[in-house]
N, C-alpha and C positions, 0 to 999 in steps of 0.2 A: 532353821529355828526362828519361831515368831518372837520379834522384840516387843515387849510390852511396856510401855511407858507409864500410863495412869489409866483410870477406869472413867468412862463417861457413859451415863445410861442413854442419853438422846443425842442425835446429831447436832453438833454445834460448830462454831468457828472459833480456832484457837491458834496457837504458835507453836512452830517447831524451830529449835535453834541447837547449836552445838559447835564442836571443833574438829577439823580434819588435821591429822598428824601423820608423820612418817612412822612406819612400823619399826624401822630399824633405828633411825636417829632420835625419834620423839620430837623432831623439829616441826614447827606448824607450816602447813602447806598452804600458800596463797594461790588463788585463781583456780582452785579445785571446782569442777562442776558437780552440783548436787541436783537430781532431777527426779520427778515421778509425775506420770501423766503428762499434762501441758505446762507444769510447773518447773521453772528452772532458777537456781541462784548460784552464785559464785562466791568462794570464800574471799575474805579481804586480806590485807597484808598480814593481820595476825591470825589467819588460819580459821577466822569464825564465819558462821553462815546463819541466816534466820529467814523463815518462812512466815509472812504474816496472813492472818485471815484464812487459813486452810480448815477443810471440814474434818470433823472428827471421823474415825472409823480406819479400817485397814488400807494401807498403801503398799506399793512395792516401789523402792527407792534404788537409785543406781548413783554411785560415786565414782568419778574417773578423774584422772589428770595424766598428761603426758609423761612418760618414763615410769608409771606405776601400773600394776595389775588392776583392771577394771573391776569394781565390785557392782554387780549387775542384779537387780530386780530382788533386792533384800526385803522380806516382808516387815512391815512395821505398823503397829496400831497406834493412831493417833486419839489421845483421849482428851477429855475436857480439862482445861487449865493449860499453864505453859508445860511444853513437852521438851525435854533434853536428850540429845543423842549424839555422842562423839563417834567418828570413825578413824580407823586406821588403814592406810594403804601400803600395800607391799611394794617395794622397789622392784622393777623389772630385772631379771638376771641377764648377763652377757649371753649372747648367741651367735651362732654362724649358720647360714642357710645356703647350701650348694645349689646354684641356679644353671650351670653349664658345665658338663654336657647334660643335655635334656633327656628325658626318656626316649629310648630306642633311637637316639640320634646316631648317625653313622660317621665315624671319623676314619681318616685315612693314614696310613704310615707315611712318614717323609714330609708330612706337611706341618705347619704351624696352627694351632688352635688355641684359642683363649679360654682357659678355666675361669669361671666366674662364680662369685659368691657375695651375699650380703652378710653384714656383721652389726652388732651393737655391743659397745663397751668392751672390746676385746683389748686387753692389755698385752702389748708386745706383738711378736711375730708368730706365723703359723707354719705347720709342716704340711706339705701336699703329698698323698701316697695313692698308689694304683692298686685295686683289688681285683681279683678273677674269682667268680664263683664264691664270693665270700671269703676268700684266702688272699692275704697280703701277697702281692707279686713284686713291687719295687717302690722305692721312694722317688718321687718326682724332684722334690726339693725340700730338704731337712730344715730350712730356716729362712723364710721369705717374709716380706713386709705384708702385713694385713691390710691391703688397699682395695680389695674386691676383685682383681683380675690378675692372671698369671699366664704369659705366653709360653706354650709348650710345643716344642718341635717333637713329634711323635716319632720314636725310633723304628727303624726299618726291622729290628729284630724281633718286635712284639708280634706274637702269633695272631691270626684271625680268629675272633670269636666275638659273641654277643651278650657276653656276661661280665662285662668289665663295670666297675664302679670307681669314682674318685673320691677319696676322704680327705678332708681338711680339719686338722686339729690345732687348738691353741697350744703353743709351746709352754707357757706358764701354768696352764690348767688343762690337763689332758682329758678332763671330764667334759670340756666344752669341744664338740666336734659335730660334724655333718657329713653326709655322703650323698653323691648324686644317685639318681635312677640308673638302671641298667642301660648301657650303650655298647655300640659295635665299634671294634677297630678292624679295618680290613685293608687289603692292598689297593693300589691305584690302579684305574683301567689302563690297558696298553695304548700308546700313542697312535695317532693316524699319521699317513704320508701320502701325499698327492704329488704326481709327476706333472709338470707343466710344459709348455712348448719351448723349444730352444729360440734363442735370439742371437743377433749378431753374428749370423752365419757368414763366413768368407770362404776363400779357397782352402786354408789350412786351419782356420780357427772357428769357434763358435762358443755360445755360452748357454749351458743347460740349466734349467730351472725346476724348482719344486716348492710346495708349501707344507709345514709341519705343525700339527697341533700336539704339543706335548701331553696334555691331559695331566699335569702335574709330575711328570716324569722327567729325569735329567738324561737327554738323549744325545747320542753320537749320530752325526748325520754324514753320509758319504754318497757318491753317485757310482753306479756301475755302467760301463759304456764299451761299445765295440761294434764290429762290422756284422755280427750275427747275434742271435738270442743267447748265446753263450757268454756275451759280452768280452770278457778277458782282461779289461782294465777296470781299475778303481781310482777315484780321487776324492780328497776330502771337500766337503760343502763349505760355503762361506755363508753364515758362520758354521763352524763344525759342532758346536755345542749349543742347545736349545733347552728351556725349561719353563715351568710356569703353565698358564692356561691358554695364553694368547696364541693365535695361529700365526706362524712366523714364516715369511718368504726366505728361502736359501738359494744359492746358485753356485756354478763352478765354471771356470774359464778352461776350455780345452784348447791345446796348441798341437802343432806337428800332425794334423790331420791330412789325409789324402784328398786330393782335388777330385771333384765330380763323384763323390763316394756316399752311399747310404750308411748312416750309423743309427745304432740303437742305443737307448739309455733308460734307466730308471733310478729313483731315490731309494735309499736303505736308511731307516731310523732305528737305532738300537738303544735299549734301556734295560733296566733289571727285571722289567714287566715282560720283555720279550722284544722280537724283531718285526717291523712293519715295512712292506715294500710298496712303492707307487707302481702304477701300470707303465708298461713300455711304451715310449714314444720315438719316433724316428725323426731324423733330417738329413738333407743331402748337401754336401759342401759345394761351393761354386767351382766352375771350370776355369782354366787359364784363357786369356784372349789378348790380343795385341793392344797397345795403348790407344786412347781415343783423343781428338784434338778439337778445340774450339777457339779461333782467333777473336781478341776483343779490340778495341780501338787504342791506336797508338797515342803517345804524347810527343809533340813536334816543336821544336824551335827552329832557329835559322841554321845552326850548324850541328844539332844533335837531334836525336830521337830516342824514345824507350818504347820498345815493342812489347806486347803483352799476349798472353794466351792462357787457356786452361787445359790442362793434361791429366787424364785418368790413366794410371799405370795399370789398372784392372789387375791388381794383385801380384805384378811383377816390377822388380826395379827397373827404372826407366830414365834414359837420358834424352834431353832435347836440345836442339841447336837451331838457330835462326840463320837463314842464307839471306843475304841482300846486296843489292848493287843497282847501277842505273839501267841494266837490261835484265831480262829473264834468265841470262846466264849467271847472274848475281855475282860471283867472284870473291865475295866476303862472307865470313861466317862470325856468329857471336853466340857463345854458350849461354844457356839461361841460368837464372837464379830462381830457385834451388838447382843445383847441378843434377841431383838424383830425385826423382819422384817415386814415392811408394803408396801403397795402399789401393783402396777401390772407390775412391771419390775424386771429384775434379779438383785439382790443385792449381792455384794460380802461379804462373811463372812469368819472368820479365828478363829482358836484356837491353842494356842502354849502349848505343852506337854514337860515336863522336867523330869529329872531323869532317863533317858533311859541308856541302856547298849550298849557299842560300839560294832558293828560288828553283831547286832542281828535284824532279820526280824520281823516287826511288822505288824498285820491286823488292818484295821480300816474302818468304815461306818459312814454315816451321816443319821439321823432321823430329819425330819421336821413336825411340827404338827400345824394345825390350827383348826377353828371351824368346818371345813367340814370333816377333817380326817388327817391321818399321810402318809407321803411319806418316803421310805427307799431307800438309795442309795445301789448299789452293793459293795462287799467287795473289798476293795484295800489294797495293801501291800507297805511298804517302809523298807529299811534297813540302820541302823545307821551306820556312819562312823567308821574307826579303826584309832589309833594313830600310827605315824612313829617315830621310835627312832631317836635320834639326830646323826649326824657323826661328827667325830673329828680327825684331822690330825696334827701329832707333826711335829716342826720345830727345828732348831738348836737355842742353847742358844746364847745370844748377850751380849755385855757390860760385859765380864767375867774379873773380877779383882782377887786379892788375896782373898777377903772376900765376893764378891757378885757377881750375875749374873741375867740376864733377861731371863725367860723362855717363849717361844713362841709356838703358835699352831693356826690352823685355825678350826671353828666350824660352823655348820649349824643346827639350830633348827628344820628344816623341817616342819615348819608350827605350831609348839607348843612351848610355853615358855620354855626355857632350861637354867639350872644353870651349869656355868663352873667352874672347879678348876683344880689344878696341884698337883700331888703327886710326891716327890723327896726324895733322901737319898743316902747313900754311897753303898748300895746294891739294887738289883731289888725287894727287899721287900720294898723299898721305907721309910716309917715310918713317913714322914712329908707331910702336906697337906696345901695349900695356895690358896686363892680364886683368880680366874682370874679377869682381868680388860679388857672389862666389865665383870661383874659376871652373868648378865642375857642377853640372848639374845632371839630374836623372828624372824619370816619371814622364808623365804625359800632360803637365799642365804648364802654364806661362809662370815664369819666375823672373822678377826684377833683379838686374845685375847692374854694377856701378864699377867706376874707375876713377880715382883722383889724379889729376895730372898737374904738374907744377914747372917752374922755369919759363913761364910764358912771357911775351912782351907787350907791355901796356898799349893798348888800342889796335893790336894785330887781330885780323881775322883767322879763325882756325877752322879746318874741316875734319869730320871724324865719321866713322862707322863701326858697326858691330859685326863680329866674325864668330861663327858657331861651327864646330866640327864633332861629328860622332862616326860610328862604322859605316853609315850610309853615306857620308861625303860631307863637303864643306858648304855654308851657306853665308852669304854676305847681306847685310842690311843696306837700305838706301843712306846716302850720305846726309849729314846734317852739319850746320856751322854755328859758331859763336863769336863775338869780339870780346877780347881781353879789356876789362875795365881801365879808365884812366883815374878814377877816384876810388876810395875805400872809406869804410865806416870810421867813425871818430874813436880815440882813445881817451878812456875816463878811469879815475880811481876814486874809492869810496873813503871818506873820513870817518874816524871813531865818533860815535855819539857822546855829546856832553850834556850837562845841565838837566839830568834825568830826575823827575818827581814821579809821583803815582800817575799822573795824566798827561805829562808833557816831556819833551825832549828836543835837543838841537841835533841835527844830522847835516851832512853837506858832502861835496866831493871836489875834484879837479879835472877839467877837461884839459888834457895835455897836447892833443893833436886833434885838429878838425877834419883829417882825412882828405884835405885838398878841396872840401866842398863846405859851403855854409852850415854852421850849426843852427838849425831850425827850432830846437827845444833842448832844454837840459833840466835837471832837478833830481829828485830822489823818489824811489818807490819802496813800499814797506808792507809787511804782513807778518801773521803769526805763524806762517808756514815758511819753509826755506826758499831760497832763490826767488824772491819776488820779481815781477815783471810790471810793465806798464799797464797790464790787464788788472794789476791790484791797486791799491791806493797810492795816488802820486801827488807830489808838492812840486810845483815848476818854480825854476830859479831864473832871474833876468840874465842876460849877457850871452857870450858865445864860449869863448875858451877862458881858462883860468880858474881860480877857487870860488866856490859859492856856497853858502848855508841855507837850511830851511827849517822853520819852527814846525814840530809835530805836536798836534793838540788832540783832545778827546780820547787818549789812550785809556787802556784798563789797568788798574793796579795789579802789581805782583804778576805781570805777564810778560814773556819773552818775545820780542820782537826782531825781526830781520829786516836788513836795509841795504839797498844798493844805489849808488849813484848812477844815472843814465844819461846819454847824450844822442841826439839824433841829427843825421844829415841826409843827402839824397840817396846814399848807398845803404842806409838802414840806421838801426838803434844799437849802440853798444852799452854794456853794463860794467861798472866796476867790481872788484871783489866784494863778496858779502861781509856785512859786518852785523853783530847782535848785540842787544842790550835788553836788560829786565827792568821794568817800572818797579817802583818801591812799593812796598806792602801797605794796605790801609789798616791801622790799629783799630780793634774792636774789643769789646768785653770779652772775657773768656767764654770758651763753649764747655758745657760740663753735663753730666747726668747724675741722677740720684739713685743709689743702689736701694734694693729691697731691704725692708727692716726685717731684722732677725733676732733670735735670742729674747724674745719677748717674755717679761715676767710680770708681776703685779706693779713694780716701780722702777723697771729698767729695761732698756732695749738696746740693740746695736744697729747702726746704719753707716753710712759713708757715701762716696761719690767718686766719679772718675772725670778729671779734666782732660778732655781730648784735644784741645786748642788754647793756647794761652792768648789768642787774638792778636798776636804781634807784639806783645809787650809782656814783661815778667809778671807772673802771678806772686803777688806780695801777701795775699792772706787766703786761706780756704777752710771750709769746716761745714756744718750742718747747723740748720735752725729749726725749731720746732714749737707747735702752739696747739691749742684746742681748737683755734680758729684756722680757716683755710688760708693758703698762700702766705706763710710766715716768711718774714724778712729779719736781717739782723737790724733793722731800724725800727720795726714795730713790735718786737718781742725781746725779752731779755735773755730767752733760752737759746744759746748757741755755743758751738764750739769751735776753736782754732786748732787747725791740724797742719801746721807747715806751710810751705809755699811750693810753687812750681806746679808742673803738670803731672798726670797719672793718677792712680788711685790712692785713697786713703780711707780709713775706717774710724768711726767716732762712737763713744759711749753715751747713751742718753740716760740720765739718772733723775731721782727725785720726782717720778711719775705717781699718779694717782690711780689705784686699781680701777678696772672696769671702766677706763675712760678712752675716748677716741681722739688721737693727736694726729697732726698733719706735719709733715717734715720735708724739707728741702735742702739739697746740698747748695753751696754758695762758693764764689770764687771772685777775687778782687785784683784788678790790675790798673794801670794808670788812667784807663778809660772809664772805670767804675766797676760796679759788682754786678754779676749774673748769676742766675739760679737754675738748678736742674728741675726736672719734672717733679711734681708733688707726688709723694707716697703718704699714705695713712695706715694706722694700725691701732688696735684696741689692747690696752693692757688687760692682764688676766683678772679673774675675780679674786677678791681677798679672802684668805682661807677662812671657811666658816666654823671650822672645828668640827664638822659632821663627821659621821661614822663611815661615809662613801667617799673613797679617793676619786676625785673627778680629773679629766684630761680636756683642756681646752681644744676644740676644733674650730678652725677658721673656716667660714663659709666660702663657697665658690661654685663653680659650675662643673658638672662632670657628666660622662657619658654613663647612665644606668643600664645594666643587663648584661647578657653574655654576647661579648663581641671581641675587640682586639685582644690577641694573646690567648684566646680560649680554642682548645682543640675539640671540645664537645660541649653541647648545650642542652639543657632542658627544654621541653616544649613551652613553658610557662616563663622562660627567661628572655624571650624577645617579643617584640622588636625592641632593639636598643633606642634610647631616648635621652634627649637633654635635660638635666635637672640642675635647678639653682637653689642653693640652700643658705639660710642665715648662719650666722655663728651659734654655736652651742657647746654644751659640756657633755661628756659621756663617762661612765664609769670606767676606770682603768682596768677593773676585773669584774668577772660575773659576780652577782650578789652571793656572799658566802653564807654558810649555815649559822655562823656566829652572828653576823649582821642580820639575818633574817630572824633568828630567835630573839634578839636584842629588841626587835620592833614588834614582831608578832606573838612572843611568848611561847613559841613552839618551834621544833624543827622536825618537818615532815620527811627528811631524808633518811633512809635505812637501806642496809643491804648492798650499796653499790658505791662505797666510799664515804665514809662518815669522818667529820673532823671540822673544827672552826675554820679553817682555810679552804675546805672543800667547797665547790658550789652547791647551793641549795637546789634540790630537785623534788619531784612530786608536787609542783606548784602549778596550778591552773592559771589562765589569764585574769580570771576574777580575783583570785588571791594576790596576783602580781599588782593589780591597781589598788588594792587595799593597802598594801604593803607601801606603795608609793605616797599616798595620802597620809598615812599613819607616820612616816618618816618625815614628810614635809612639816606637818603639825608639830612633831616632836623638836624640830630644829627652828621653829618660828617662820617658816616660810609659807607662801600661799599655796595651798592645795591645788592641784591641777584638775582633777577628776570629780565629776559631780554626777549623782543619781538621784532622780526625782528631786532637783533643785538644791540638794544637800552635798557639801564636800566633806562632811564629818562621816567617816566609815562606820562609826558606831551607830549611826541612824540608818544605815542601809539595811540591817537585818542579817540574817544568816547568809553565809557565803553559798551560792548555789553549788551543786555537784552535777547538775545536768542543765541543759539550755534553759536561760531565763531571758525573757524579752526586756524585762524592767532593766537587768544589768547590761543587757545588749545595747540598750539605749542610753548607756553612759557618755557624757560629753567631756570635751577635753580642751581646757583654756591654755592654748599654746603661749599666751602672753604671761602666765604666772610663773613665779620664780622656784616653785616647788619641783619635787621630783616626778618624773613620769617615765613610761616606756618609750624607746626611740620609734620614730616612723621609719618604715622600711626603708625610704631614701636615705634617712640619717644613718641607719645602721649600715648600709652598703657603702656610702661614703667614707664613714669612719674606718670600716674594715679595708677599704682599699688604701688608706693612708691620708685621706683629705686632700689637700693641696699638694701633697706629695705624690699624687696619682699619676705617676709617669712611666712606671716600669710594667704596668699591667700583670701585676702578680696574679696567679691562680688562686691562691690562698692569701690569707691576711698576713701579709710580710715575707712571702716566699713563694717559689714555684715548687719547693719540695714539701710535701705534707707532713712529715715527721719532724721537721723543724719548728714548726708552729703549732701543731694540732694533735691531740689525742683522739685517736679514731680507732675503728675495728681492728686494724693490723698491729697497733702498738699499745692499746690501753689495757690489755690483760682483763678485759670484760668488767671495767669499773671506771668511776669518774676519778679525777685526780685533782690535788690541790691546785688552787689558781695560780697563774703566773709561772709555771714551771717549764713552760715552753717558751720560745723566743717571742717578743712582741713585735708588732709592726713599726712603720715608720714614726707614728704618733705615740709610740710607747704604750699601746693598748694591747691587752693579752686575751687569748682564747676565743678570739673571734671567729676561728676556725676550730671546730671540734670541742670536746669536753662536754657540754651540754647544750642542747637547743636552746635558743633565746627567743622569747616572746617579743613581738613589735605591736605597736597600737594599731594598725591597719587591719581593716577587713581584707580577706584575700580576694583578688580579681585579677583579670588579664591586663597585660601592659598595652599601651597605645604608643604611637611613633610621636605624639604631640610632645613639645617642649614644656616643662612644668616648673613652677616656682613653689618651694616648701609644700610638696604634695602630701596628702595624708591617707591616701589609699582610695579603695573602692567605696562607694556610698553605702552598700549593704552587702551582706553574704551570710553564710551560716558559720563559716570558719574566720579565725584570725591568721596572721601570718607568723611562721617560725623561720628563723634564720641561723646559719653558722654550722649545722651539722652536730654530731655528738660522739661520744666514745664508742657507741655501739653500732655505728654504721659507717659506710665505706667513703673513701677520700673524694668521691664524686660529690657528695653532700656537704664537704666541707669548703667547697669553692665559695668565694666571695658573692658569686652571682647566683648561687642556687637559692631556692625559696620552696617551702612546703606550707601546707595548711593544716589547721587542727583545731578542733571545737574548743571555744574558749572556756568550757566548763571542764576540759579534760586535764589530767594530769598524769604524769608517768615518771619513771625511774630516769629518765633522759631529758626532762623539760625543766629549764631553769630561765634566768632572765638577768639583764643588766639595766641600769637606770641611765637617764640623761636629764639635764635641766636647760631651758631656753637661757640664751644669753641675753 
């Protein structure tokens, strides 16, 4: 039917407009496509459309929208003047379309096949049935989920035919169904069986082999074998059951076969499709034979030997024995280990014989015997080793005194255990014996040995030598001599140190015996390590025997020293017992640190300190002092606290501060030496409440790593490289701008259809609209507007807000020093989302590693935005920086670089601005704090909103 709107006599340009609604619900349909010829428009959110400047005359118009029946090529006459035409679209009905089995497809009984279908708007489950030649045959499943696929194992009882169809029906509405094209169900083909060569053939055993291809049959596999083609014997294959499509190797181990005999065998595969046989294959078992022998090298010592050989039993149990002796008549036997050899491969055997004589040549041979006979090796010989005597070299005596001395020598056991001793006396007949230390030595290297002798006579000459004995014999060293001393070292004691200060002390001693010789030097030696000697610091004292004292100077405070008195004569230097003392501590001012400032408000803050050392004197006062000038002290400012005495940590409250002011604070501590201060901290108090509509959160500036890095398991291609960013302090909105806040400033609420309410985030807001909001809010609160277009900061002079790309608006400038509201830079947004200076936990999302704790996103949103602040905030108390609605940033979109930046503002130019935070309509991946997307600044949508910041 031709739709006539009005009458026009000649061709002219005119207008066509109207509304598109749902035929069932009468609701307006947004984003419907209306087209004719090369002309296309879409309905707006209110379902309205308009064509401007179209030619009068007949047209064929098409109206379409996903989920509705397409109204195609409807004739319409356009007349002069305004033309109006409304359209109604019919919603698509639910449907089921069976896609598998396909036309003429061949399915096989006993196998699993997937029944598949597509579906639209099906409420509940479906029923699946099998029809043959149009008649119902059976129900495959009477109640299964409508998910598009069903795994069916085809029963073997179904007869073969090519006239089957599968029907799928909605359980709640039996009028909604579909069935497949005709397809075939048949039986599986019979399996194949291939006999392969036998392996591991021995005298009475063998392994027979085959390969089976089941061709989807369940097969039972056996072997037939025997000495003729009648076989006569059957054994199960390993494995006995095979199935599927893959070719499978099988085998069977045969036992109790006859030696030197020809055997026939074939494989048999049985299934419900039939029996398949492999071809006949033959093998011959091996024959019996006597054992074979091979002698290998023996292992020989001085009194024993281990004889080795290899014996092949050739399939018969075999025993083996070594015959040995000093002649070829042997006379001795030794059975091998193992005692019995089996099998048909060479086996290592051995026999160990002992009680042999060193240096003697022995003959030996091996006899191996099995049921077939005995085999004898040739005669072999070996010679036992001989012992080597020890060697010993005498050295000079040491530690010689009037009554004792230490005897010394070097000995070598030459491979055998040796016992060492010394002989000594007043003549070379010696007459005395003493065991050496160590008394017993082994190995083939020289070892030092000693012995201390006592009871000597002063001034007597003594002779001595060393003696070494091993299995090879006895060795004596040359003789040596020494004279017992007439003198001995002096005897001395050490006195306790006195008059100890930080740097001085008095120490001394008493020489009670000069050892019969003149004392040539005495004094004290001292060090900070134990047992000092004259190699350390010494102070000499005059005189020989008796008491003496020494003054120690130049010592280090609070240090422990060790002191010994010493005395020297011609026999050596002696030391008194060790004494120790500790110099006094030097008193200093206390040592302390200043804690970080916390709990900062407009007029208060919390600080404190930690006194790690009192400097050696009691801390009588401690606290903190602060000022607006650097390096405050308790002398140059009146602002300080007192927090008790002593060392350790303390906390102080700072009050009566001025908002938005930078303060400097230091901890202090006082003892008898004076007052000392910790390192300086600084902080800035928060802004004084402005009474504005937007609740703001103070963000302390700092340096962080921007981009996808530590703690992130996956990254977007535009989120790297990571780079260092340093930011100044700023304020940021605690929540996304709400619909109530937006309407109060702009006079309208663009949000509809996806969550509407005063506390819901505003959406359908372009970047252009967001900067207008910022300047209008700044002006309304008496703050300096941030944004300027064509030199003006008053949005009322900017003209109509564009709905498509506009170069004038894209050239807007931003005064980052103004105190008005603005959009965050991308760097500010990510820093605040990560928690600002709290950025130590590397959370994936803003405040958590679990998306649902902090974000409304596609898996939990119910396809709508939600009231702000209904999920958990991050460490700064900022909400919804992950999920709910995407948030506009000031920056033009561009690629990252690895260069460190300070207060960056994004790319120099681009076609798109940056969006951050994800939204209720998209996956958790986009709710990550590192995620970034780009969007045209003129664009608005049901998931686009924003939050505001202010420079500090």
